[in-house]
N, CA, C and O atoms as a CHARMM CRD file, in Angstrom:
* protein
*
  356
    1    1 MET  N    -34.48200  50.36500  -5.83900 PROA 1      0.00000
    2    1 MET  CA   -33.42200  51.03800  -5.15400 PROA 1      0.00000
    3    1 MET  C    -33.38900  50.63800  -3.67600 PROA 1      0.00000
    4    1 MET  O    -32.31600  50.40100  -3.12100 PROA 1      0.00000
    5    2 ALA  N    -34.55200  50.56300  -3.04400 PROA 2      0.00000
    6    2 ALA  CA   -34.60800  50.18000  -1.64200 PROA 2      0.00000
    7    2 ALA  C    -34.20400  48.72400  -1.46600 PROA 2      0.00000
    8    2 ALA  O    -33.54400  48.37100  -0.48800 PROA 2      0.00000
    9    3 MET  N    -34.59600  47.88600  -2.40600 PROA 3      0.00000
   10    3 MET  CA   -34.21700  46.47100  -2.32300 PROA 3      0.00000
   11    3 MET  C    -32.70800  46.30700  -2.46500 PROA 3      0.00000
   12    3 MET  O    -32.10600  45.47800  -1.78200 PROA 3      0.00000
   13    4 ARG  N    -32.10200  47.08200  -3.33700 PROA 4      0.00000
   14    4 ARG  CA   -30.65900  47.01000  -3.51300 PROA 4      0.00000
   15    4 ARG  C    -29.95300  47.44200  -2.23400 PROA 4      0.00000
   16    4 ARG  O    -28.98100  46.81500  -1.81200 PROA 4      0.00000
   17    5 ARG  N    -30.44900  48.52200  -1.61400 PROA 5      0.00000
   18    5 ARG  CA   -29.84300  48.98900  -0.36200 PROA 5      0.00000
   19    5 ARG  C    -30.00000  47.92600   0.72700 PROA 5      0.00000
   20    5 ARG  O    -29.05600  47.65100   1.46800 PROA 5      0.00000
   21    6 PHE  N    -31.19100  47.32900   0.82300 PROA 6      0.00000
   22    6 PHE  CA   -31.42100  46.28600   1.81600 PROA 6      0.00000
   23    6 PHE  C    -30.51200  45.09100   1.56500 PROA 6      0.00000
   24    6 PHE  O    -29.95200  44.53100   2.50700 PROA 6      0.00000
   25    7 TYR  N    -30.36000  44.69500   0.30800 PROA 7      0.00000
   26    7 TYR  CA   -29.48900  43.56900  -0.02800 PROA 7      0.00000
   27    7 TYR  C    -28.04900  43.87400   0.36100 PROA 7      0.00000
   28    7 TYR  O    -27.36300  43.01300   0.91100 PROA 7      0.00000
   29    8 ASN  N    -27.58800  45.07800   0.08600 PROA 8      0.00000
   30    8 ASN  CA   -26.21600  45.44900   0.44300 PROA 8      0.00000
   31    8 ASN  C    -26.02000  45.48000   1.95500 PROA 8      0.00000
   32    8 ASN  O    -24.92700  45.19100   2.44100 PROA 8      0.00000
   33    9 GLU  N    -27.06900  45.82800   2.70800 PROA 9      0.00000
   34    9 GLU  CA   -26.96600  45.83400   4.16100 PROA 9      0.00000
   35    9 GLU  C    -26.82200  44.42900   4.72100 PROA 9      0.00000
   36    9 GLU  O    -26.04800  44.21300   5.65400 PROA 9      0.00000
   37   10 ILE  N    -27.55000  43.47600   4.17200 PROA 10     0.00000
   38   10 ILE  CA   -27.52000  42.12500   4.73900 PROA 10     0.00000
   39   10 ILE  C    -26.50200  41.21000   4.06200 PROA 10     0.00000
   40   10 ILE  O    -26.28400  40.08200   4.50600 PROA 10     0.00000
   41   11 LYS  N    -25.88400  41.69300   2.99400 PROA 11     0.00000
   42   11 LYS  CA   -24.97200  40.84500   2.21900 PROA 11     0.00000
   43   11 LYS  C    -23.81700  40.33300   3.07900 PROA 11     0.00000
   44   11 LYS  O    -23.44400  39.16600   2.96600 PROA 11     0.00000
   45   12 GLY  N    -23.25800  41.15900   3.91400 PROA 12     0.00000
   46   12 GLY  CA   -22.10200  40.76200   4.70400 PROA 12     0.00000
   47   12 GLY  C    -22.44200  40.11000   6.02500 PROA 12     0.00000
   48   12 GLY  O    -21.53700  39.75600   6.78000 PROA 12     0.00000
   49   13 LYS  N    -23.70900  39.94000   6.32800 PROA 13     0.00000
   50   13 LYS  CA   -24.11100  39.38100   7.61700 PROA 13     0.00000
   51   13 LYS  C    -24.24500  37.87400   7.54400 PROA 13     0.00000
   52   13 LYS  O    -24.45900  37.29500   6.47900 PROA 13     0.00000
   53   14 ARG  N    -24.11400  37.25600   8.70700 PROA 14     0.00000
   54   14 ARG  CA   -24.36800  35.82100   8.80200 PROA 14     0.00000
   55   14 ARG  C    -25.87200  35.60000   8.84300 PROA 14     0.00000
   56   14 ARG  O    -26.63400  36.51400   9.16300 PROA 14     0.00000
   57   15 VAL  N    -26.29100  34.39700   8.52100 PROA 15     0.00000
   58   15 VAL  CA   -27.72000  34.07600   8.49100 PROA 15     0.00000
   59   15 VAL  C    -28.34300  34.28700   9.86400 PROA 15     0.00000
   60   15 VAL  O    -29.48500  34.73600   9.95700 PROA 15     0.00000
   61   16 SER  N    -27.61900  33.97500  10.92500 PROA 16     0.00000
   62   16 SER  CA   -28.16800  34.14300  12.27100 PROA 16     0.00000
   63   16 SER  C    -28.29700  35.61300  12.66600 PROA 16     0.00000
   64   16 SER  O    -29.04400  35.93200  13.59100 PROA 16     0.00000
   65   17 GLU  N    -27.58600  36.51200  11.98700 PROA 17     0.00000
   66   17 GLU  CA   -27.65100  37.94100  12.30400 PROA 17     0.00000
   67   17 GLU  C    -28.76300  38.66000  11.54200 PROA 17     0.00000
   68   17 GLU  O    -29.15600  39.76100  11.92500 PROA 17     0.00000
   69   18 VAL  N    -29.27300  38.05500  10.47000 PROA 18     0.00000
   70   18 VAL  CA   -30.27800  38.71200   9.62700 PROA 18     0.00000
   71   18 VAL  C    -31.57600  39.00600  10.38300 PROA 18     0.00000
   72   18 VAL  O    -32.09000  40.11800  10.25900 PROA 18     0.00000
   73   19 PRO  N    -32.14200  38.05600  11.17300 PROA 19     0.00000
   74   19 PRO  CA   -33.37900  38.39100  11.89700 PROA 19     0.00000
   75   19 PRO  C    -33.21500  39.57900  12.84800 PROA 19     0.00000
   76   19 PRO  O    -34.13400  40.38600  12.98900 PROA 19     0.00000
   77   20 GLU  N    -32.06400  39.69400  13.49800 PROA 20     0.00000
   78   20 GLU  CA   -31.81800  40.82200  14.39200 PROA 20     0.00000
   79   20 GLU  C    -31.79000  42.13000  13.60700 PROA 20     0.00000
   80   20 GLU  O    -32.19300  43.17200  14.12500 PROA 20     0.00000
   81   21 HSD  N    -31.32100  42.08400  12.37100 PROA 21     0.00000
   82   21 HSD  CA   -31.25100  43.27900  11.53200 PROA 21     0.00000
   83   21 HSD  C    -32.62900  43.64100  10.96600 PROA 21     0.00000
   84   21 HSD  O    -32.95100  44.82100  10.82400 PROA 21     0.00000
   85   22 VAL  N    -33.43400  42.63700  10.64800 PROA 22     0.00000
   86   22 VAL  CA   -34.72900  42.86300  10.00100 PROA 22     0.00000
   87   22 VAL  C    -35.82300  43.19700  11.00900 PROA 22     0.00000
   88   22 VAL  O    -36.73900  43.95500  10.68800 PROA 22     0.00000
   89   23 LYS  N    -35.74800  42.65100  12.21800 PROA 23     0.00000
   90   23 LYS  CA   -36.82400  42.80900  13.19800 PROA 23     0.00000
   91   23 LYS  C    -37.17600  44.27600  13.47600 PROA 23     0.00000
   92   23 LYS  O    -38.36500  44.59300  13.50900 PROA 23     0.00000
   93   24 PRO  N    -36.22000  45.18900  13.67700 PROA 24     0.00000
   94   24 PRO  CA   -36.61200  46.59000  13.89900 PROA 24     0.00000
   95   24 PRO  C    -37.31500  47.21800  12.69000 PROA 24     0.00000
   96   24 PRO  O    -38.10200  48.15100  12.85000 PROA 24     0.00000
   97   25 MET  N    -37.04100  46.71600  11.49200 PROA 25     0.00000
   98   25 MET  CA   -37.66900  47.25600  10.28300 PROA 25     0.00000
   99   25 MET  C    -39.13500  46.86800  10.17400 PROA 25     0.00000
  100   25 MET  O    -39.87700  47.46900   9.39600 PROA 25     0.00000
  101   26 LEU  N    -39.55900  45.88200  10.93500 PROA 26     0.00000
  102   26 LEU  CA   -40.94000  45.41700  10.87000 PROA 26     0.00000
  103   26 LEU  C    -41.81500  46.03800  11.95200 PROA 26     0.00000
  104   26 LEU  O    -42.98700  45.68400  12.07600 PROA 26     0.00000
  105   27 SER  N    -41.26300  46.95600  12.72900 PROA 27     0.00000
  106   27 SER  CA   -42.05700  47.60500  13.76800 PROA 27     0.00000
  107   27 SER  C    -42.98600  48.63900  13.13200 PROA 27     0.00000
  108   27 SER  O    -42.69900  49.17400  12.06100 PROA 27     0.00000
  109   28 LEU  N    -44.08000  48.90700  13.79500 PROA 28     0.00000
  110   28 LEU  CA   -45.07100  49.84700  13.28400 PROA 28     0.00000
  111   28 LEU  C    -44.49500  51.25400  13.18600 PROA 28     0.00000
  112   28 LEU  O    -44.78400  51.98200  12.23600 PROA 28     0.00000
  113   29 ASN  N    -43.68800  51.63200  14.15800 PROA 29     0.00000
  114   29 ASN  CA   -43.09400  52.96400  14.16200 PROA 29     0.00000
  115   29 ASN  C    -42.14000  53.14600  12.97900 PROA 29     0.00000
  116   29 ASN  O    -42.14100  54.20100  12.34400 PROA 29     0.00000
  117   30 TYR  N    -41.32900  52.13300  12.67600 PROA 30     0.00000
  118   30 TYR  CA   -40.39400  52.20700  11.55000 PROA 30     0.00000
  119   30 TYR  C    -41.15700  52.31900  10.22900 PROA 30     0.00000
  120   30 TYR  O    -40.77300  53.08800   9.34800 PROA 30     0.00000
  121   31 ILE  N    -42.23000  51.55400  10.09800 PROA 31     0.00000
  122   31 ILE  CA   -43.02800  51.57800   8.86800 PROA 31     0.00000
  123   31 ILE  C    -43.68100  52.94500   8.68900 PROA 31     0.00000
  124   31 ILE  O    -43.72000  53.47300   7.57800 PROA 31     0.00000
  125   32 LYS  N    -44.20000  53.52600   9.78600 PROA 32     0.00000
  126   32 LYS  CA   -44.79900  54.86200   9.70900 PROA 32     0.00000
  127   32 LYS  C    -43.77700  55.89700   9.25600 PROA 32     0.00000
  128   32 LYS  O    -44.07300  56.75200   8.42200 PROA 32     0.00000
  129   33 LYS  N    -42.57100  55.81200   9.81500 PROA 33     0.00000
  130   33 LYS  CA   -41.52000  56.76300   9.44000 PROA 33     0.00000
  131   33 LYS  C    -41.11200  56.58000   7.98300 PROA 33     0.00000
  132   33 LYS  O    -40.85700  57.56200   7.28600 PROA 33     0.00000
  133   34 ALA  N    -41.04700  55.33700   7.51200 PROA 34     0.00000
  134   34 ALA  CA   -40.67600  55.07700   6.11700 PROA 34     0.00000
  135   34 ALA  C    -41.72800  55.63100   5.16300 PROA 34     0.00000
  136   34 ALA  O    -41.38900  56.20800   4.13100 PROA 34     0.00000
  137   35 ILE  N    -42.99600  55.45900   5.50400 PROA 35     0.00000
  138   35 ILE  CA   -44.07100  55.99900   4.66400 PROA 35     0.00000
  139   35 ILE  C    -44.02500  57.52200   4.66300 PROA 35     0.00000
  140   35 ILE  O    -44.19800  58.15100   3.61900 PROA 35     0.00000
  141   36 GLN  N    -43.79200  58.11500   5.82800 PROA 36     0.00000
  142   36 GLN  CA   -43.70900  59.57200   5.91600 PROA 36     0.00000
  143   36 GLN  C    -42.53300  60.10000   5.09900 PROA 36     0.00000
  144   36 GLN  O    -42.65600  61.12600   4.43000 PROA 36     0.00000
  145   37 ARG  N    -41.39200  59.40500   5.14900 PROA 37     0.00000
  146   37 ARG  CA   -40.23700  59.79900   4.32400 PROA 37     0.00000
  147   37 ARG  C    -40.58900  59.72000   2.84900 PROA 37     0.00000
  148   37 ARG  O    -40.20900  60.59800   2.07400 PROA 37     0.00000
  149   38 GLY  N    -41.31400  58.67600   2.44900 PROA 38     0.00000
  150   38 GLY  CA   -41.72700  58.54100   1.05500 PROA 38     0.00000
  151   38 GLY  C    -42.62600  59.67900   0.61500 PROA 38     0.00000
  152   38 GLY  O    -42.45400  60.22700  -0.47500 PROA 38     0.00000
  153   39 PHE  N    -43.59300  60.04000   1.46500 PROA 39     0.00000
  154   39 PHE  CA   -44.46700  61.17400   1.14500 PROA 39     0.00000
  155   39 PHE  C    -43.69300  62.47800   1.06800 PROA 39     0.00000
  156   39 PHE  O    -43.93100  63.30100   0.18400 PROA 39     0.00000
  157   40 ASP  N    -42.76600  62.66200   1.99700 PROA 40     0.00000
  158   40 ASP  CA   -41.95000  63.88600   1.98500 PROA 40     0.00000
  159   40 ASP  C    -41.10500  63.96500   0.71600 PROA 40     0.00000
  160   40 ASP  O    -40.99400  65.02800   0.10600 PROA 40     0.00000
  161   41 ASN  N    -40.51200  62.84400   0.32300 PROA 41     0.00000
  162   41 ASN  CA   -39.71000  62.82600  -0.91000 PROA 41     0.00000
  163   41 ASN  C    -40.57800  63.09600  -2.13400 PROA 41     0.00000
  164   41 ASN  O    -40.16600  63.83000  -3.03300 PROA 41     0.00000
  165   42 TYR  N    -41.77900  62.51000  -2.17900 PROA 42     0.00000
  166   42 TYR  CA   -42.69900  62.73500  -3.29400 PROA 42     0.00000
  167   42 TYR  C    -43.09900  64.20800  -3.36200 PROA 42     0.00000
  168   42 TYR  O    -43.13500  64.80700  -4.43700 PROA 42     0.00000
  169   43 HSD  N    -43.39800  64.77800  -2.20000 PROA 43     0.00000
  170   43 HSD  CA   -43.79700  66.18400  -2.14900 PROA 43     0.00000
  171   43 HSD  C    -42.67400  67.07900  -2.63900 PROA 43     0.00000
  172   43 HSD  O    -42.90600  68.01000  -3.40900 PROA 43     0.00000
  173   44 ALA  N    -41.45400  66.79800  -2.19300 PROA 44     0.00000
  174   44 ALA  CA   -40.31700  67.62300  -2.60900 PROA 44     0.00000
  175   44 ALA  C    -40.03800  67.47600  -4.10000 PROA 44     0.00000
  176   44 ALA  O    -39.66900  68.44300  -4.76700 PROA 44     0.00000
  177   45 LYS  N    -40.21600  66.26100  -4.62100 PROA 45     0.00000
  178   45 LYS  CA   -39.86500  66.01500  -6.02600 PROA 45     0.00000
  179   45 LYS  C    -40.93100  66.52500  -6.99400 PROA 45     0.00000
  180   45 LYS  O    -40.59400  67.04600  -8.05700 PROA 45     0.00000
  181   46 TYR  N    -42.19700  66.38500  -6.64900 PROA 46     0.00000
  182   46 TYR  CA   -43.25700  66.69100  -7.60700 PROA 46     0.00000
  183   46 TYR  C    -44.10600  67.91000  -7.24200 PROA 46     0.00000
  184   46 TYR  O    -44.39300  68.73500  -8.10900 PROA 46     0.00000
  185   47 ILE  N    -44.50600  68.03700  -5.99600 PROA 47     0.00000
  186   47 ILE  CA   -45.44100  69.08900  -5.61100 PROA 47     0.00000
  187   47 ILE  C    -44.74500  70.44900  -5.55200 PROA 47     0.00000
  188   47 ILE  O    -45.24700  71.43300  -6.09700 PROA 47     0.00000
  189   48 GLU  N    -43.59500  70.50000  -4.89400 PROA 48     0.00000
  190   48 GLU  CA   -42.89500  71.77200  -4.75100 PROA 48     0.00000
  191   48 GLU  C    -42.34100  72.29500  -6.07200 PROA 48     0.00000
  192   48 GLU  O    -42.10000  73.49400  -6.21000 PROA 48     0.00000
  193   49 THR  N    -42.14000  71.42000  -7.03100 PROA 49     0.00000
  194   49 THR  CA   -41.59700  71.84000  -8.32600 PROA 49     0.00000
  195   49 THR  C    -42.69700  72.14000  -9.33500 PROA 49     0.00000
  196   49 THR  O    -42.40300  72.44800 -10.48900 PROA 49     0.00000
  197   50 SER  N    -43.95200  72.05700  -8.92400 PROA 50     0.00000
  198   50 SER  CA   -45.11000  72.29700  -9.80100 PROA 50     0.00000
  199   50 SER  C    -45.08900  71.40700 -11.04100 PROA 50     0.00000
  200   50 SER  O    -45.43800  71.83400 -12.14100 PROA 50     0.00000
  201   51 SER  N    -44.67600  70.17300 -10.83600 PROA 51     0.00000
  202   51 SER  CA   -44.61400  69.20700 -11.93000 PROA 51     0.00000
  203   51 SER  C    -46.01800  68.68600 -12.25600 PROA 51     0.00000
  204   51 SER  O    -46.84300  68.53700 -11.35400 PROA 51     0.00000
  205   52 PRO  N    -46.29700  68.40900 -13.53500 PROA 52     0.00000
  206   52 PRO  CA   -47.59900  67.82800 -13.88900 PROA 52     0.00000
  207   52 PRO  C    -47.66500  66.31800 -13.63100 PROA 52     0.00000
  208   52 PRO  O    -48.72700  65.71800 -13.79900 PROA 52     0.00000
  209   53 ASP  N    -46.57800  65.70900 -13.23500 PROA 53     0.00000
  210   53 ASP  CA   -46.54600  64.26000 -13.04400 PROA 53     0.00000
  211   53 ASP  C    -47.59300  63.72600 -12.06400 PROA 53     0.00000
  212   53 ASP  O    -48.14600  62.65800 -12.32600 PROA 53     0.00000
  213   54 PRO  N    -47.90300  64.40700 -10.94000 PROA 54     0.00000
  214   54 PRO  CA   -48.94100  63.84900 -10.05000 PROA 54     0.00000
  215   54 PRO  C    -50.28200  63.63800 -10.73900 PROA 54     0.00000
  216   54 PRO  O    -51.01600  62.71300 -10.39100 PROA 54     0.00000
  217   55 ILE  N    -50.61000  64.48000 -11.70600 PROA 55     0.00000
  218   55 ILE  CA   -51.86300  64.28700 -12.44400 PROA 55     0.00000
  219   55 ILE  C    -51.80200  62.97700 -13.22500 PROA 55     0.00000
  220   55 ILE  O    -52.76600  62.21300 -13.24900 PROA 55     0.00000
  221   56 PHE  N    -50.66300  62.72800 -13.85800 PROA 56     0.00000
  222   56 PHE  CA   -50.49400  61.47400 -14.59300 PROA 56     0.00000
  223   56 PHE  C    -50.52200  60.28700 -13.64600 PROA 56     0.00000
  224   56 PHE  O    -51.09400  59.24900 -13.97700 PROA 56     0.00000
  225   57 HSD  N    -49.91400  60.42100 -12.47100 PROA 57     0.00000
  226   57 HSD  CA   -49.91500  59.32700 -11.50200 PROA 57     0.00000
  227   57 HSD  C    -51.33900  58.98000 -11.08800 PROA 57     0.00000
  228   57 HSD  O    -51.68100  57.80400 -10.96700 PROA 57     0.00000
  229   58 VAL  N    -52.17300  59.99800 -10.87000 PROA 58     0.00000
  230   58 VAL  CA   -53.56600  59.75200 -10.48800 PROA 58     0.00000
  231   58 VAL  C    -54.31800  59.09100 -11.64600 PROA 58     0.00000
  232   58 VAL  O    -55.07300  58.14300 -11.43300 PROA 58     0.00000
  233   59 CYS  N    -54.11600  59.58300 -12.85700 PROA 59     0.00000
  234   59 CYS  CA   -54.80800  58.99700 -14.02600 PROA 59     0.00000
  235   59 CYS  C    -54.40000  57.55500 -14.24900 PROA 59     0.00000
  236   59 CYS  O    -55.25800  56.68700 -14.40600 PROA 59     0.00000
  237   60 TYR  N    -53.09900  57.28500 -14.26400 PROA 60     0.00000
  238   60 TYR  CA   -52.63100  55.91200 -14.48000 PROA 60     0.00000
  239   60 TYR  C    -53.05400  55.00700 -13.33300 PROA 60     0.00000
  240   60 TYR  O    -53.45300  53.86500 -13.55700 PROA 60     0.00000
  241   61 GLY  N    -52.96900  55.51100 -12.10900 PROA 61     0.00000
  242   61 GLY  CA   -53.40500  54.72300 -10.95600 PROA 61     0.00000
  243   61 GLY  C    -54.87700  54.39800 -11.03400 PROA 61     0.00000
  244   61 GLY  O    -55.28500  53.28300 -10.71100 PROA 61     0.00000
  245   62 GLY  N    -55.69000  55.36600 -11.46300 PROA 62     0.00000
  246   62 GLY  CA   -57.12700  55.12600 -11.61400 PROA 62     0.00000
  247   62 GLY  C    -57.42500  54.08800 -12.68200 PROA 62     0.00000
  248   62 GLY  O    -58.29700  53.23800 -12.50700 PROA 62     0.00000
  249   63 MET  N    -56.69300  54.16200 -13.78900 PROA 63     0.00000
  250   63 MET  CA   -56.90200  53.17200 -14.85500 PROA 63     0.00000
  251   63 MET  C    -56.51800  51.77700 -14.38300 PROA 63     0.00000
  252   63 MET  O    -57.24300  50.81500 -14.63800 PROA 63     0.00000
  253   64 ILE  N    -55.39100  51.65700 -13.70100 PROA 64     0.00000
  254   64 ILE  CA   -54.94800  50.34700 -13.20600 PROA 64     0.00000
  255   64 ILE  C    -55.93400  49.80700 -12.17600 PROA 64     0.00000
  256   64 ILE  O    -56.28100  48.62600 -12.19700 PROA 64     0.00000
  257   65 PHE  N    -56.38600  50.68400 -11.26600 PROA 65     0.00000
  258   65 PHE  CA   -57.34800  50.26200 -10.25300 PROA 65     0.00000
  259   65 PHE  C    -58.65300  49.78000 -10.88200 PROA 65     0.00000
  260   65 PHE  O    -59.17800  48.73700 -10.49400 PROA 65     0.00000
  261   66 SER  N    -59.17400  50.52700 -11.84400 PROA 66     0.00000
  262   66 SER  CA   -60.44100  50.12900 -12.47300 PROA 66     0.00000
  263   66 SER  C    -60.27600  48.82100 -13.24800 PROA 66     0.00000
  264   66 SER  O    -61.19200  47.99900 -13.27900 PROA 66     0.00000
  265   67 TYR  N    -59.11400  48.62600 -13.87300 PROA 67     0.00000
  266   67 TYR  CA   -58.85600  47.37200 -14.57700 PROA 67     0.00000
  267   67 TYR  C    -58.85000  46.20500 -13.59400 PROA 67     0.00000
  268   67 TYR  O    -59.44100  45.15900 -13.86400 PROA 67     0.00000
  269   68 LEU  N    -58.18200  46.38400 -12.45100 PROA 68     0.00000
  270   68 LEU  CA   -58.10600  45.29600 -11.47400 PROA 68     0.00000
  271   68 LEU  C    -59.46300  45.00400 -10.84200 PROA 68     0.00000
  272   68 LEU  O    -59.76200  43.85400 -10.52100 PROA 68     0.00000
  273   69 VAL  N    -60.28400  46.03600 -10.66300 PROA 69     0.00000
  274   69 VAL  CA   -61.61600  45.81900 -10.10000 PROA 69     0.00000
  275   69 VAL  C    -62.49800  45.07100 -11.10000 PROA 69     0.00000
  276   69 VAL  O    -63.27600  44.20400 -10.70200 PROA 69     0.00000
  277   70 ALA  N    -62.38900  45.39100 -12.38000 PROA 70     0.00000
  278   70 ALA  CA   -63.22600  44.76500 -13.40400 PROA 70     0.00000
  279   70 ALA  C    -62.70500  43.39900 -13.84600 PROA 70     0.00000
  280   70 ALA  O    -63.43000  42.64200 -14.49100 PROA 70     0.00000
  281   71 LEU  N    -61.47400  43.08000 -13.51200 PROA 71     0.00000
  282   71 LEU  CA   -60.87300  41.84200 -14.00300 PROA 71     0.00000
  283   71 LEU  C    -61.64300  40.57900 -13.60800 PROA 71     0.00000
  284   71 LEU  O    -61.85900  39.73500 -14.47800 PROA 71     0.00000
  285   72 PRO  N    -62.06900  40.39600 -12.36200 PROA 72     0.00000
  286   72 PRO  CA   -62.81700  39.16800 -12.03800 PROA 72     0.00000
  287   72 PRO  C    -64.09300  39.02100 -12.86300 PROA 72     0.00000
  288   72 PRO  O    -64.42500  37.91500 -13.29200 PROA 72     0.00000
  289   73 HSD  N    -64.80900  40.11600 -13.09000 PROA 73     0.00000
  290   73 HSD  CA   -66.02700  40.06100 -13.89700 PROA 73     0.00000
  291   73 HSD  C    -65.69100  39.66500 -15.33500 PROA 73     0.00000
  292   73 HSD  O    -66.38200  38.83800 -15.93000 PROA 73     0.00000
  293   74 GLU  N    -64.65600  40.23900 -15.88100 PROA 74     0.00000
  294   74 GLU  CA   -64.26000  39.91600 -17.25700 PROA 74     0.00000
  295   74 GLU  C    -63.82300  38.46200 -17.37900 PROA 74     0.00000
  296   74 GLU  O    -64.12100  37.80800 -18.37900 PROA 74     0.00000
  297   75 ARG  N    -63.12500  37.95500 -16.37700 PROA 75     0.00000
  298   75 ARG  CA   -62.69800  36.54200 -16.42400 PROA 75     0.00000
  299   75 ARG  C    -63.90100  35.61300 -16.36400 PROA 75     0.00000
  300   75 ARG  O    -63.94200  34.61000 -17.07700 PROA 75     0.00000
  301   76 ARG  N    -64.89000  35.93500 -15.51400 PROA 76     0.00000
  302   76 ARG  CA   -66.11300  35.10900 -15.45000 PROA 76     0.00000
  303   76 ARG  C    -66.84100  35.14800 -16.78600 PROA 76     0.00000
  304   76 ARG  O    -67.33100  34.12300 -17.25900 PROA 76     0.00000
  305   77 HSD  N    -66.91000  36.32200 -17.39200 PROA 77     0.00000
  306   77 HSD  CA   -67.58000  36.46800 -18.67800 PROA 77     0.00000
  307   77 HSD  C    -66.86200  35.63700 -19.74700 PROA 77     0.00000
  308   77 HSD  O    -67.51600  34.95500 -20.53600 PROA 77     0.00000
  309   78 LEU  N    -65.54500  35.68600 -19.78000 PROA 78     0.00000
  310   78 LEU  CA   -64.76900  34.92000 -20.75500 PROA 78     0.00000
  311   78 LEU  C    -64.95800  33.42200 -20.54400 PROA 78     0.00000
  312   78 LEU  O    -65.11400  32.66900 -21.50500 PROA 78     0.00000
  313   79 GLN  N    -64.94200  32.99100 -19.27500 PROA 79     0.00000
  314   79 GLN  CA   -65.13400  31.56900 -18.99500 PROA 79     0.00000
  315   79 GLN  C    -66.52100  31.11100 -19.43500 PROA 79     0.00000
  316   79 GLN  O    -66.66300  30.03300 -20.01300 PROA 79     0.00000
  317   80 HSD  N    -67.53200  31.91000 -19.17100 PROA 80     0.00000
  318   80 HSD  CA   -68.88700  31.56500 -19.58200 PROA 80     0.00000
  319   80 HSD  C    -68.98200  31.50300 -21.11200 PROA 80     0.00000
  320   80 HSD  O    -69.62400  30.60100 -21.65200 PROA 80     0.00000
  321   81 ALA  N    -68.35500  32.44400 -21.80700 PROA 81     0.00000
  322   81 ALA  CA   -68.39100  32.44500 -23.26900 PROA 81     0.00000
  323   81 ALA  C    -67.68900  31.20700 -23.82500 PROA 81     0.00000
  324   81 ALA  O    -68.15300  30.61700 -24.80000 PROA 81     0.00000
  325   82 GLN  N    -66.57700  30.81300 -23.21100 PROA 82     0.00000
  326   82 GLN  CA   -65.86600  29.62400 -23.66400 PROA 82     0.00000
  327   82 GLN  C    -66.69400  28.36600 -23.42000 PROA 82     0.00000
  328   82 GLN  O    -66.74600  27.48800 -24.28100 PROA 82     0.00000
  329   83 GLU  N    -67.33800  28.26800 -22.26800 PROA 83     0.00000
  330   83 GLU  CA   -68.17900  27.10300 -21.97200 PROA 83     0.00000
  331   83 GLU  C    -69.36600  27.05600 -22.93300 PROA 83     0.00000
  332   83 GLU  O    -69.75200  25.98400 -23.39800 PROA 83     0.00000
  333   84 HSD  N    -69.93000  28.19700 -23.22000 PROA 84     0.00000
  334   84 HSD  CA   -71.07400  28.26700 -24.15300 PROA 84     0.00000
  335   84 HSD  C    -70.63000  27.85700 -25.55300 PROA 84     0.00000
  336   84 HSD  O    -71.37500  27.18400 -26.26500 PROA 84     0.00000
  337   85 ALA  N    -69.44800  28.24700 -25.94900 PROA 85     0.00000
  338   85 ALA  CA   -68.93600  27.89100 -27.28700 PROA 85     0.00000
  339   85 ALA  C    -68.67200  26.40100 -27.37800 PROA 85     0.00000
  340   85 ALA  O    -68.89400  25.80400 -28.43100 PROA 85     0.00000
  341   86 GLN  N    -68.20400  25.78700 -26.30200 PROA 86     0.00000
  342   86 GLN  CA   -67.92300  24.35000 -26.31000 PROA 86     0.00000
  343   86 GLN  C    -69.21500  23.54400 -26.39400 PROA 86     0.00000
  344   86 GLN  O    -69.25900  22.50300 -27.04900 PROA 86     0.00000
  345   87 GLN  N    -70.25400  24.01900 -25.73700 PROA 87     0.00000
  346   87 GLN  CA   -71.52700  23.29300 -25.74100 PROA 87     0.00000
  347   87 GLN  C    -72.17800  23.30400 -27.11200 PROA 87     0.00000
  348   87 GLN  O    -72.83400  22.33600 -27.49600 PROA 87     0.00000
  349   88 HSD  N    -72.00200  24.38800 -27.85000 PROA 88     0.00000
  350   88 HSD  CA   -72.65200  24.53900 -29.14600 PROA 88     0.00000
  351   88 HSD  C    -71.72400  24.27600 -30.32100 PROA 88     0.00000
  352   88 HSD  O    -72.05600  24.58900 -31.46400 PROA 88     0.00000
  353   89 HSD  N    -70.59700  23.71800 -30.04800 PROA 89     0.00000
  354   89 HSD  CA   -69.65100  23.46500 -31.13700 PROA 89     0.00000
  355   89 HSD  C    -69.69200  22.06300 -31.60400 PROA 89     0.00000
  356   89 HSD  O    -68.95300  21.69400 -32.51700 PROA 89     0.00000
């Protein structure tokens, strides 16, 4: 949704005008405000309505995080198993 809004904002601009439009969006203050707006929207949508969704978000986020942390180890293990299979085949 944010990408669509950004695309619609820059769609009518000339290429030379795009950096002037994007530069304020890359400031630290703008990024802080955008993150705060996101937290406020999340709080209004899920926390104030007593929705169970935040519990699911934490569970799914934890599963994805643990998968990404374990992925390099699993890839090394798979590569070692493949090399071992080639040597003894």
